PDB file of N, CA, C and O in Angstrom:
ATOM      1  N   MET A   1      19.684   8.427  12.836  1.00  0.00           N
ATOM      2  CA  MET A   1      18.177   8.488  13.435  1.00  0.00           C
ATOM      3  C   MET A   1      16.976   8.650  12.471  1.00  0.00           C
ATOM      4  O   MET A   1      16.924   9.437  11.527  1.00  0.00           O
ATOM      5  N   MET A   2      15.903   7.672  12.908  1.00  0.00           N
ATOM      6  CA  MET A   2      14.668   7.808  11.465  1.00  0.00           C
ATOM      7  C   MET A   2      14.113   8.678  12.153  1.00  0.00           C
ATOM      8  O   MET A   2      14.341   8.975  13.325  1.00  0.00           O
ATOM      9  N   PRO A   3      13.134   9.245  11.212  1.00  0.00           N
ATOM     10  CA  PRO A   3      12.345  10.164  11.526  1.00  0.00           C
ATOM     11  C   PRO A   3      10.767   9.295  12.627  1.00  0.00           C
ATOM     12  O   PRO A   3      10.641   8.142  13.037  1.00  0.00           O
ATOM     13  N   SER A   4       9.885  10.470  12.747  1.00  0.00           N
ATOM     14  CA  SER A   4       9.326  10.291  14.026  1.00  0.00           C
ATOM     15  C   SER A   4       8.198   9.130  12.745  1.00  0.00           C
ATOM     16  O   SER A   4       8.150   8.869  11.543  1.00  0.00           O
ATOM     17  N   ILE A   5       7.202   8.641  14.525  1.00  0.00           N
ATOM     18  CA  ILE A   5       6.529   7.709  13.422  1.00  0.00           C
ATOM     19  C   ILE A   5       5.379   8.685  12.553  1.00  0.00           C
ATOM     20  O   ILE A   5       5.158   8.314  11.401  1.00  0.00           O
ATOM     21  N   GLY A   6       4.823   9.608  12.929  1.00  0.00           N
ATOM     22  CA  GLY A   6       3.984  10.620  12.381  1.00  0.00           C
ATOM     23  C   GLY A   6       4.623  11.028  10.788  1.00  0.00           C
ATOM     24  O   GLY A   6       3.882  10.907   9.812  1.00  0.00           O
ATOM     25  N   VAL A   7       5.728  11.405  10.663  1.00  0.00           N
ATOM     26  CA  VAL A   7       6.105  11.641   9.431  1.00  0.00           C
ATOM     27  C   VAL A   7       6.463  10.353   8.752  1.00  0.00           C
ATOM     28  O   VAL A   7       6.180  10.669   7.596  1.00  0.00           O
ATOM     29  N   GLN A   8       6.781   9.437   8.698  1.00  0.00           N
ATOM     30  CA  GLN A   8       6.646   7.887   8.342  1.00  0.00           C
ATOM     31  C   GLN A   8       5.563   7.782   8.132  1.00  0.00           C
ATOM     32  O   GLN A   8       5.162   7.648   6.976  1.00  0.00           O
ATOM     33  N   LEU A   9       4.743   7.808   9.178  1.00  0.00           N
ATOM     34  CA  LEU A   9       2.886   7.414   8.769  1.00  0.00           C
ATOM     35  C   LEU A   9       2.759   8.246   7.065  1.00  0.00           C
ATOM     36  O   LEU A   9       2.718   7.882   5.890  1.00  0.00           O
ATOM     37  N   PHE A  10       2.736   9.347   7.727  1.00  0.00           N
ATOM     38  CA  PHE A  10       2.403  10.453   6.149  1.00  0.00           C
ATOM     39  C   PHE A  10       2.621   9.828   4.992  1.00  0.00           C
ATOM     40  O   PHE A  10       1.736   9.637   4.158  1.00  0.00           O
ATOM     41  N   TRP A  11       4.316   9.318   4.817  1.00  0.00           N
ATOM     42  CA  TRP A  11       4.792   8.957   3.735  1.00  0.00           C
ATOM     43  C   TRP A  11       4.051   7.626   3.297  1.00  0.00           C
ATOM     44  O   TRP A  11       3.717   7.505   2.118  1.00  0.00           O
ATOM     45  N   MET A  12       3.790   6.641   4.201  1.00  0.00           N
ATOM     46  CA  MET A  12       3.424   5.779   4.029  1.00  0.00           C
ATOM     47  C   MET A  12       2.128   5.850   3.140  1.00  0.00           C
ATOM     48  O   MET A  12       1.930   5.347   2.034  1.00  0.00           O
ATOM     49  N   ILE A  13       1.156   6.745   4.066  1.00  0.00           N
ATOM     50  CA  ILE A  13      -0.429   6.509   3.645  1.00  0.00           C
ATOM     51  C   ILE A  13      -0.115   7.538   1.954  1.00  0.00           C
ATOM     52  O   ILE A  13      -1.095   7.356   1.232  1.00  0.00           O
ATOM     53  N   ALA A  14       0.644   8.214   1.454  1.00  0.00           N
ATOM     54  CA  ALA A  14       0.962   8.668   0.326  1.00  0.00           C
ATOM     55  C   ALA A  14       1.483   7.591  -0.762  1.00  0.00           C
ATOM     56  O   ALA A  14       1.142   7.469  -1.939  1.00  0.00           O
ATOM     57  N   VAL A  15       2.322   6.924  -0.080  1.00  0.00           N
ATOM     58  CA  VAL A  15       2.833   6.020  -0.826  1.00  0.00           C
ATOM     59  C   VAL A  15       1.758   4.762  -1.418  1.00  0.00           C
ATOM     60  O   VAL A  15       1.891   4.264  -2.536  1.00  0.00           O
ATOM     61  N   GLY A  16       0.849   4.427  -0.587  1.00  0.00           N
ATOM     62  CA  GLY A  16      -0.478   3.751  -0.470  1.00  0.00           C
ATOM     63  C   GLY A  16      -1.609   3.996  -1.573  1.00  0.00           C
ATOM     64  O   GLY A  16      -2.090   3.320  -2.483  1.00  0.00           O
ATOM     65  N   LEU A  17      -1.826   5.409  -1.014  1.00  0.00           N
ATOM     66  CA  LEU A  17      -2.463   6.305  -2.371  1.00  0.00           C
ATOM     67  C   LEU A  17      -2.317   6.432  -3.907  1.00  0.00           C
ATOM     68  O   LEU A  17      -3.117   6.343  -4.839  1.00  0.00           O
ATOM     69  N   THR A  18      -1.217   6.633  -3.830  1.00  0.00           N
ATOM     70  CA  THR A  18      -0.312   6.502  -5.123  1.00  0.00           C
ATOM     71  C   THR A  18      -0.266   5.100  -6.296  1.00  0.00           C
ATOM     72  O   THR A  18      -0.458   5.011  -7.509  1.00  0.00           O
ATOM     73  N   ILE A  19       0.108   4.080  -5.156  1.00  0.00           N
ATOM     74  CA  ILE A  19      -0.007   3.017  -5.635  1.00  0.00           C
ATOM     75  C   ILE A  19      -1.612   2.219  -6.048  1.00  0.00           C
ATOM     76  O   ILE A  19      -1.839   1.321  -6.858  1.00  0.00           O
ATOM     77  N   GLY A  20      -2.437   2.880  -5.233  1.00  0.00           N
ATOM     78  CA  GLY A  20      -3.801   2.408  -5.644  1.00  0.00           C
ATOM     79  C   GLY A  20      -4.688   2.734  -6.782  1.00  0.00           C
ATOM     80  O   GLY A  20      -5.609   2.171  -7.374  1.00  0.00           O
ATOM     81  N   PHE A  21      -3.870   4.192  -6.883  1.00  0.00           N
ATOM     82  CA  PHE A  21      -4.384   5.223  -8.106  1.00  0.00           C
ATOM     83  C   PHE A  21      -4.260   4.745  -9.512  1.00  0.00           C
ATOM     84  O   PHE A  21      -5.035   4.686 -10.466  1.00  0.00           O
ATOM     85  N   ALA A  22      -2.456   4.281  -9.216  1.00  0.00           N
ATOM     86  CA  ALA A  22      -1.952   4.012 -10.680  1.00  0.00           C
ATOM     87  C   ALA A  22      -2.422   2.145 -10.443  1.00  0.00           C
ATOM     88  O   ALA A  22      -2.724   1.413 -11.386  1.00  0.00           O
ATOM     89  N   GLY A  23      -2.391   1.869  -9.526  1.00  0.00           N
ATOM     90  CA  GLY A  23      -2.969   0.179 -10.086  1.00  0.00           C
ATOM     91  C   GLY A  23      -4.361   0.052 -10.144  1.00  0.00           C
ATOM     92  O   GLY A  23      -4.660  -1.128  -9.965  1.00  0.00           O
ATOM     93  N   HIS A  24      -5.764   1.076 -10.393  1.00  0.00           N
ATOM     94  CA  HIS A  24      -6.692   1.283 -11.097  1.00  0.00           C
ATOM     95  C   HIS A  24      -6.763   1.302 -12.104  1.00  0.00           C
ATOM     96  O   HIS A  24      -7.573   0.644 -12.758  1.00  0.00           O
ATOM     97  N   TYR A  25      -5.595   2.378 -12.726  1.00  0.00           N
ATOM     98  CA  TYR A  25      -5.807   2.542 -14.253  1.00  0.00           C
ATOM     99  C   TYR A  25      -4.910   1.969 -15.059  1.00  0.00           C
ATOM    100  O   TYR A  25      -4.603   2.330 -16.195  1.00  0.00           O
ATOM    101  N   ILE A  26      -4.186   0.387 -13.981  1.00  0.00           N
ATOM    102  CA  ILE A  26      -3.552  -0.322 -15.212  1.00  0.00           C
ATOM    103  C   ILE A  26      -4.541  -1.157 -15.176  1.00  0.00           C
ATOM    104  O   ILE A  26      -3.986  -1.956 -15.932  1.00  0.00           O
ATOM    105  N   TYR A  27      -5.257  -1.522 -15.011  1.00  0.00           N
ATOM    106  CA  TYR A  27      -6.062  -2.732 -14.995  1.00  0.00           C
ATOM    107  C   TYR A  27      -7.539  -2.091 -14.936  1.00  0.00           C
ATOM    108  O   TYR A  27      -8.266  -2.649 -14.114  1.00  0.00           O
ATOM    109  N   PRO A  28      -8.143  -0.985 -15.677  1.00  0.00           N
ATOM    110  CA  PRO A  28      -9.561  -0.360 -15.336  1.00  0.00           C
ATOM    111  C   PRO A  28     -10.512  -1.749 -15.543  1.00  0.00           C
ATOM    112  O   PRO A  28     -10.620  -2.194 -14.401  1.00  0.00           O
ATOM    113  N   ASP A  29     -11.055  -2.406 -16.223  1.00  0.00           N
ATOM    114  CA  ASP A  29     -11.742  -3.578 -16.552  1.00  0.00           C
ATOM    115  C   ASP A  29     -12.034  -4.611 -15.964  1.00  0.00           C
ATOM    116  O   ASP A  29     -13.031  -5.299 -16.185  1.00  0.00           O
ATOM    117  N   ARG A  30     -11.011  -4.853 -14.992  1.00  0.00           N
ATOM    118  CA  ARG A  30     -11.494  -5.958 -13.702  1.00  0.00           C
ATOM    119  C   ARG A  30     -10.695  -5.781 -12.782  1.00  0.00           C
ATOM    120  O   ARG A  30      -9.686  -5.168 -13.128  1.00  0.00           O
ATOM    121  N   GLY A  31     -10.761  -6.175 -11.393  1.00  0.00           N
ATOM    122  CA  GLY A  31     -10.150  -5.990 -10.590  1.00  0.00           C
ATOM    123  C   GLY A  31     -11.137  -5.172  -9.585  1.00  0.00           C
ATOM    124  O   GLY A  31     -12.334  -5.454  -9.532  1.00  0.00           O
ATOM    125  N   LEU A  32     -10.509  -4.045  -8.717  1.00  0.00           N
ATOM    126  CA  LEU A  32     -11.233  -3.827  -7.843  1.00  0.00           C
ATOM    127  C   LEU A  32     -11.828  -2.523  -8.382  1.00  0.00           C
ATOM    128  O   LEU A  32     -11.708  -2.463  -9.606  1.00  0.00           O
ATOM    129  N   SER A  33     -12.523  -1.305  -7.758  1.00  0.00           N
ATOM    130  CA  SER A  33     -13.256  -0.216  -7.727  1.00  0.00           C
ATOM    131  C   SER A  33     -12.184   0.705  -7.560  1.00  0.00           C
ATOM    132  O   SER A  33     -11.162   0.109  -7.222  1.00  0.00           O
ATOM    133  N   MET A  34     -11.992   2.262  -7.698  1.00  0.00           N
ATOM    134  CA  MET A  34     -11.242   3.109  -7.311  1.00  0.00           C
ATOM    135  C   MET A  34     -11.006   3.040  -5.969  1.00  0.00           C
ATOM    136  O   MET A  34      -9.867   3.245  -5.549  1.00  0.00           O
ATOM    137  N   GLY A  35     -12.061   2.739  -5.106  1.00  0.00           N
ATOM    138  CA  GLY A  35     -11.969   3.023  -3.537  1.00  0.00           C
ATOM    139  C   GLY A  35     -11.740   2.051  -3.140  1.00  0.00           C
ATOM    140  O   GLY A  35     -11.332   2.197  -1.988  1.00  0.00           O
ATOM    141  N   SER A  36     -11.759   0.963  -3.448  1.00  0.00           N
ATOM    142  CA  SER A  36     -11.092  -0.096  -3.190  1.00  0.00           C
ATOM    143  C   SER A  36      -9.664  -0.444  -3.322  1.00  0.00           C
ATOM    144  O   SER A  36      -8.902  -1.047  -2.566  1.00  0.00           O
ATOM    145  N   SER A  37      -9.505   0.093  -4.479  1.00  0.00           N
ATOM    146  CA  SER A  37      -7.651  -0.123  -5.356  1.00  0.00           C
ATOM    147  C   SER A  37      -7.300   0.846  -3.840  1.00  0.00           C
ATOM    148  O   SER A  37      -6.592   0.437  -2.921  1.00  0.00           O
ATOM    149  N   LEU A  38      -7.885   1.981  -3.879  1.00  0.00           N
ATOM    150  CA  LEU A  38      -7.026   3.128  -2.763  1.00  0.00           C
ATOM    151  C   LEU A  38      -7.529   3.022  -1.333  1.00  0.00           C
ATOM    152  O   LEU A  38      -7.527   3.985  -0.567  1.00  0.00           O
ATOM    153  N   PHE A  39      -7.956   1.815  -1.010  1.00  0.00           N
ATOM    154  CA  PHE A  39      -8.151   1.430   0.302  1.00  0.00           C
ATOM    155  C   PHE A  39      -6.918   0.551   0.605  1.00  0.00           C
ATOM    156  O   PHE A  39      -5.881   0.757   1.235  1.00  0.00           O
ATOM    157  N   ALA A  40      -7.445  -0.574  -0.120  1.00  0.00           N
ATOM    158  CA  ALA A  40      -6.333  -1.834   0.212  1.00  0.00           C
ATOM    159  C   ALA A  40      -4.757  -1.694  -0.214  1.00  0.00           C
ATOM    160  O   ALA A  40      -3.909  -2.513   0.139  1.00  0.00           O
ATOM    161  N   ALA A  41      -4.496  -0.607  -0.977  1.00  0.00           N
ATOM    162  CA  ALA A  41      -2.946  -0.451  -0.943  1.00  0.00           C
ATOM    163  C   ALA A  41      -2.868   0.308   0.059  1.00  0.00           C
ATOM    164  O   ALA A  41      -1.891   0.070   0.770  1.00  0.00           O
ATOM    165  N   THR A  42      -3.745   1.410   0.499  1.00  0.00           N
ATOM    166  CA  THR A  42      -2.916   2.412   1.706  1.00  0.00           C
ATOM    167  C   THR A  42      -2.865   1.421   2.851  1.00  0.00           C
ATOM    168  O   THR A  42      -1.801   1.339   3.464  1.00  0.00           O
ATOM    169  N   LEU A  43      -3.955   0.605   3.237  1.00  0.00           N
ATOM    170  CA  LEU A  43      -4.151  -0.556   4.147  1.00  0.00           C
ATOM    171  C   LEU A  43      -2.563  -1.565   4.019  1.00  0.00           C
ATOM    172  O   LEU A  43      -1.841  -1.702   5.006  1.00  0.00           O
ATOM    173  N   GLY A  44      -2.244  -2.155   2.739  1.00  0.00           N
ATOM    174  CA  GLY A  44      -0.784  -2.851   2.677  1.00  0.00           C
ATOM    175  C   GLY A  44       0.506  -1.987   3.365  1.00  0.00           C
ATOM    176  O   GLY A  44       1.111  -2.404   4.353  1.00  0.00           O
ATOM    177  N   ALA A  45       0.849  -0.616   2.623  1.00  0.00           N
ATOM    178  CA  ALA A  45       1.417   0.633   3.047  1.00  0.00           C
ATOM    179  C   ALA A  45       1.836   0.458   4.137  1.00  0.00           C
ATOM    180  O   ALA A  45       2.983   0.153   4.465  1.00  0.00           O
ATOM    181  N   VAL A  46       0.170   0.791   5.320  1.00  0.00           N
ATOM    182  CA  VAL A  46       0.620   0.992   7.039  1.00  0.00           C
ATOM    183  C   VAL A  46       0.995   0.009   7.168  1.00  0.00           C
ATOM    184  O   VAL A  46       2.142  -0.023   7.614  1.00  0.00           O
ATOM    185  N   VAL A  47       0.494  -1.012   6.956  1.00  0.00           N
ATOM    186  CA  VAL A  47       0.551  -2.542   7.876  1.00  0.00           C
ATOM    187  C   VAL A  47       1.802  -2.454   7.944  1.00  0.00           C
ATOM    188  O   VAL A  47       2.175  -2.005   9.027  1.00  0.00           O
ATOM    189  N   MET A  48       2.740  -2.739   7.113  1.00  0.00           N
ATOM    190  CA  MET A  48       4.049  -3.209   6.341  1.00  0.00           C
ATOM    191  C   MET A  48       4.428  -2.338   6.811  1.00  0.00           C
ATOM    192  O   MET A  48       4.947  -2.586   7.899  1.00  0.00           O
ATOM    193  N   GLY A  49       4.448  -0.808   6.376  1.00  0.00           N
ATOM    194  CA  GLY A  49       5.457   0.042   7.178  1.00  0.00           C
ATOM    195  C   GLY A  49       5.652   0.370   8.513  1.00  0.00           C
ATOM    196  O   GLY A  49       6.793   0.324   8.973  1.00  0.00           O
ATOM    197  N   VAL A  50       4.546   0.750   9.322  1.00  0.00           N
ATOM    198  CA  VAL A  50       4.476   0.228  10.645  1.00  0.00           C
ATOM    199  C   VAL A  50       5.465  -0.627  11.239  1.00  0.00           C
ATOM    200  O   VAL A  50       6.480  -0.416  11.903  1.00  0.00           O
ATOM    201  N   ALA A  51       4.734  -1.909  10.704  1.00  0.00           N
ATOM    202  CA  ALA A  51       6.033  -3.018  11.167  1.00  0.00           C
ATOM    203  C   ALA A  51       7.426  -3.090  10.936  1.00  0.00           C
ATOM    204  O   ALA A  51       8.365  -3.581  11.562  1.00  0.00           O
ATOM    205  N   ALA A  52       7.312  -2.471   9.871  1.00  0.00           N
ATOM    206  CA  ALA A  52       8.997  -2.542   9.723  1.00  0.00           C
ATOM    207  C   ALA A  52       9.666  -1.241  10.527  1.00  0.00           C
ATOM    208  O   ALA A  52      10.846  -1.028  10.807  1.00  0.00           O
ATOM    209  N   TYR A  53       8.476  -0.457  10.793  1.00  0.00           N
ATOM    210  CA  TYR A  53       9.166   0.788  11.634  1.00  0.00           C
ATOM    211  C   TYR A  53       9.745   0.448  12.940  1.00  0.00           C
ATOM    212  O   TYR A  53      10.827   0.796  13.412  1.00  0.00           O
ATOM    213  N   TYR A  54       8.505  -0.553  13.609  1.00  0.00           N
ATOM    214  CA  TYR A  54       8.666  -0.910  14.998  1.00  0.00           C
ATOM    215  C   TYR A  54       9.388  -2.200  15.230  1.00  0.00           C
ATOM    216  O   TYR A  54       9.490  -2.701  16.350  1.00  0.00           O
ATOM    217  N   LEU A  55      10.005  -2.851  13.875  1.00  0.00           N
ATOM    218  CA  LEU A  55      10.651  -4.001  14.400  1.00  0.00           C
ATOM    219  C   LEU A  55      12.064  -2.755  13.697  1.00  0.00           C
ATOM    220  O   LEU A  55      12.665  -3.224  12.730  1.00  0.00           O
ATOM    221  N   SER A  56      12.345  -1.877  13.978  1.00  0.00           N
ATOM    222  CA  SER A  56      13.356  -1.083  13.545  1.00  0.00           C
ATOM    223  C   SER A  56      14.608  -1.486  11.909  1.00  0.00           C
ATOM    224  O   SER A  56      15.815  -1.251  11.861  1.00  0.00           O
ATOM    225  N   TYR A  57      13.955  -1.961  11.087  1.00  0.00           N
ATOM    226  CA  TYR A  57      14.296  -2.161   9.552  1.00  0.00           C
ATOM    227  C   TYR A  57      15.203  -0.796   9.263  1.00  0.00           C
ATOM    228  O   TYR A  57      15.503   0.101  10.050  1.00  0.00           O
ATOM    229  N   ASP A  58      15.374  -0.880   8.537  1.00  0.00           N
ATOM    230  CA  ASP A  58      15.957   0.482   7.794  1.00  0.00           C
ATOM    231  C   ASP A  58      15.361   0.681   6.436  1.00  0.00           C
ATOM    232  O   ASP A  58      15.498  -0.260   5.655  1.00  0.00           O
ATOM    233  N   LEU A  59      14.738   1.719   6.030  1.00  0.00           N
ATOM    234  CA  LEU A  59      13.970   2.316   5.311  1.00  0.00           C
ATOM    235  C   LEU A  59      12.564   1.937   5.411  1.00  0.00           C
ATOM    236  O   LEU A  59      12.224   1.264   4.438  1.00  0.00           O
ATOM    237  N   PRO A  60      11.595   2.148   6.290  1.00  0.00           N
ATOM    238  CA  PRO A  60      10.430   1.645   6.469  1.00  0.00           C
ATOM    239  C   PRO A  60       9.532   1.754   4.903  1.00  0.00           C
ATOM    240  O   PRO A  60       8.715   0.919   4.516  1.00  0.00           O
ATOM    241  N   GLY A  61       9.928   2.970   4.189  1.00  0.00           N
ATOM    242  CA  GLY A  61       9.099   3.589   3.470  1.00  0.00           C
ATOM    243  C   GLY A  61       8.744   2.415   1.826  1.00  0.00           C
ATOM    244  O   GLY A  61       7.796   2.452   1.042  1.00  0.00           O
ATOM    245  N   THR A  62      10.410   1.176   1.870  1.00  0.00           N
ATOM    246  CA  THR A  62      10.148   0.802   0.594  1.00  0.00           C
ATOM    247  C   THR A  62       9.878  -0.503   1.198  1.00  0.00           C
ATOM    248  O   THR A  62       9.822  -1.274   0.239  1.00  0.00           O
ATOM    249  N   TYR A  63       9.698  -1.104   2.179  1.00  0.00           N
ATOM    250  CA  TYR A  63       8.483  -2.178   2.732  1.00  0.00           C
ATOM    251  C   TYR A  63       6.986  -1.580   2.738  1.00  0.00           C
ATOM    252  O   TYR A  63       6.008  -2.270   2.451  1.00  0.00           O
ATOM    253  N   SER A  64       6.916  -0.211   3.099  1.00  0.00           N
ATOM    254  CA  SER A  64       5.473   0.325   2.671  1.00  0.00           C
ATOM    255  C   SER A  64       5.704  -0.251   1.577  1.00  0.00           C
ATOM    256  O   SER A  64       5.882  -1.467   1.650  1.00  0.00           O
ATOM    257  N   PHE A  65       5.769   0.295   0.439  1.00  0.00           N
ATOM    258  CA  PHE A  65       5.604   0.446  -1.303  1.00  0.00           C
ATOM    259  C   PHE A  65       5.513  -1.035  -1.388  1.00  0.00           C
ATOM    260  O   PHE A  65       4.566  -1.472  -2.043  1.00  0.00           O
ATOM    261  N   LEU A  66       6.365  -1.921  -0.818  1.00  0.00           N
ATOM    262  CA  LEU A  66       6.437  -3.434  -1.599  1.00  0.00           C
ATOM    263  C   LEU A  66       4.865  -4.103  -0.480  1.00  0.00           C
ATOM    264  O   LEU A  66       4.182  -5.045  -0.881  1.00  0.00           O
ATOM    265  N   GLY A  67       4.585  -3.389   0.856  1.00  0.00           N
ATOM    266  CA  GLY A  67       2.703  -3.624   1.087  1.00  0.00           C
ATOM    267  C   GLY A  67       2.213  -3.512   0.572  1.00  0.00           C
ATOM    268  O   GLY A  67       1.478  -4.432   0.215  1.00  0.00           O
ATOM    269  N   SER A  68       2.125  -2.009  -0.089  1.00  0.00           N
ATOM    270  CA  SER A  68       1.047  -1.999  -0.581  1.00  0.00           C
ATOM    271  C   SER A  68       1.014  -2.666  -2.284  1.00  0.00           C
ATOM    272  O   SER A  68       0.039  -2.941  -2.983  1.00  0.00           O
ATOM    273  N   LEU A  69       2.287  -2.762  -2.534  1.00  0.00           N
ATOM    274  CA  LEU A  69       1.943  -3.787  -4.025  1.00  0.00           C
ATOM    275  C   LEU A  69       1.237  -4.989  -3.433  1.00  0.00           C
ATOM    276  O   LEU A  69       0.067  -5.107  -3.796  1.00  0.00           O
ATOM    277  N   SER A  70       1.728  -5.961  -2.550  1.00  0.00           N
ATOM    278  CA  SER A  70       1.285  -6.519  -2.127  1.00  0.00           C
ATOM    279  C   SER A  70       0.009  -7.105  -1.878  1.00  0.00           C
ATOM    280  O   SER A  70      -0.247  -8.309  -1.901  1.00  0.00           O
ATOM    281  N   PHE A  71      -0.945  -5.955  -1.584  1.00  0.00           N
ATOM    282  CA  PHE A  71      -2.209  -5.999  -0.704  1.00  0.00           C
ATOM    283  C   PHE A  71      -2.858  -5.645  -1.915  1.00  0.00           C
ATOM    284  O   PHE A  71      -4.051  -5.945  -1.880  1.00  0.00           O
ATOM    285  N   LEU A  72      -2.457  -5.059  -3.081  1.00  0.00           N
ATOM    286  CA  LEU A  72      -3.423  -4.773  -4.021  1.00  0.00           C
ATOM    287  C   LEU A  72      -3.222  -5.762  -4.478  1.00  0.00           C
ATOM    288  O   LEU A  72      -4.356  -6.234  -4.560  1.00  0.00           O
ATOM    289  N   PHE A  73      -2.292  -6.762  -5.021  1.00  0.00           N
ATOM    290  CA  PHE A  73      -2.387  -7.630  -5.963  1.00  0.00           C
ATOM    291  C   PHE A  73      -3.060  -8.426  -5.450  1.00  0.00           C
ATOM    292  O   PHE A  73      -4.090  -8.691  -6.071  1.00  0.00           O
ATOM    293  N   ILE A  74      -2.845  -9.117  -4.222  1.00  0.00           N
ATOM    294  CA  ILE A  74      -3.397 -10.222  -3.103  1.00  0.00           C
ATOM    295  C   ILE A  74      -5.141 -10.052  -3.746  1.00  0.00           C
ATOM    296  O   ILE A  74      -5.962 -10.744  -4.348  1.00  0.00           O
ATOM    297  N   THR A  75      -5.028  -8.668  -3.164  1.00  0.00           N
ATOM    298  CA  THR A  75      -7.176  -8.502  -3.750  1.00  0.00           C
ATOM    299  C   THR A  75      -7.469  -8.394  -4.983  1.00  0.00           C
ATOM    300  O   THR A  75      -8.637  -8.686  -5.239  1.00  0.00           O
ATOM    301  N   ASN A  76      -6.879  -8.104  -5.777  1.00  0.00           N
ATOM    302  CA  ASN A  76      -7.262  -8.304  -6.791  1.00  0.00           C
ATOM    303  C   ASN A  76      -7.534  -9.686  -7.627  1.00  0.00           C
ATOM    304  O   ASN A  76      -8.446  -9.953  -8.410  1.00  0.00           O
ATOM    305  N   VAL A  77      -6.745 -10.240  -7.313  1.00  0.00           N
ATOM    306  CA  VAL A  77      -6.570 -11.925  -7.699  1.00  0.00           C
ATOM    307  C   VAL A  77      -7.536 -12.505  -7.262  1.00  0.00           C
ATOM    308  O   VAL A  77      -8.115 -13.234  -8.068  1.00  0.00           O
ATOM    309  N   PHE A  78      -8.146 -12.417  -5.709  1.00  0.00           N
ATOM    310  CA  PHE A  78      -8.981 -12.756  -5.391  1.00  0.00           C
ATOM    311  C   PHE A  78     -10.632 -12.012  -5.691  1.00  0.00           C
ATOM    312  O   PHE A  78     -11.766 -12.488  -5.645  1.00  0.00           O
ATOM    313  N   MET A  79     -10.199 -10.895  -5.947  1.00  0.00           N
ATOM    314  CA  MET A  79     -11.259 -10.599  -6.185  1.00  0.00           C
ATOM    315  C   MET A  79     -12.145 -10.232  -7.616  1.00  0.00           C
ATOM    316  O   MET A  79     -13.056  -9.425  -7.801  1.00  0.00           O
ATOM    317  N   GLN A  80     -11.559 -11.056  -8.404  1.00  0.00           N
ATOM    318  CA  GLN A  80     -12.110 -10.990  -9.735  1.00  0.00           C
ATOM    319  C   GLN A  80     -12.619 -11.700 -10.362  1.00  0.00           C
ATOM    320  O   GLN A  80     -12.017 -12.705 -10.738  1.00  0.00           O
ATOM    321  N   GLU A  81     -13.643 -11.517 -10.646  1.00  0.00           N
ATOM    322  CA  GLU A  81     -15.002 -12.216 -11.614  1.00  0.00           C
ATOM    323  C   GLU A  81     -14.988 -13.332 -12.551  1.00  0.00           C
ATOM    324  O   GLU A  81     -14.768 -13.343 -13.762  1.00  0.00           O
ATOM    325  N   ALA A  82     -15.213 -14.079 -11.899  1.00  0.00           N
ATOM    326  CA  ALA A  82     -15.012 -15.203 -13.060  1.00  0.00           C
ATOM    327  C   ALA A  82     -15.412 -15.276 -14.133  1.00  0.00           C
ATOM    328  O   ALA A  82     -15.118 -16.243 -14.837  1.00  0.00           O
TER     329      ALA A  82
END
């Protein structure tokens, strides 16, 4: 039995904030600001995690982690200054 969506949503947001915070400090001189990194990573975690939850995939937290990294990577690549 899977935990409720509220518990899953809490962990998705926590994963997104953690990845966004770490991602900002990996590349401090280029890429997104702190707020943008947190937002992009949290958005990716929630979107992928909720999709995995409603599609009844196992371990939506893993998809949340991968979605967070993916969104953060994509936004950092396309938002860098030339």
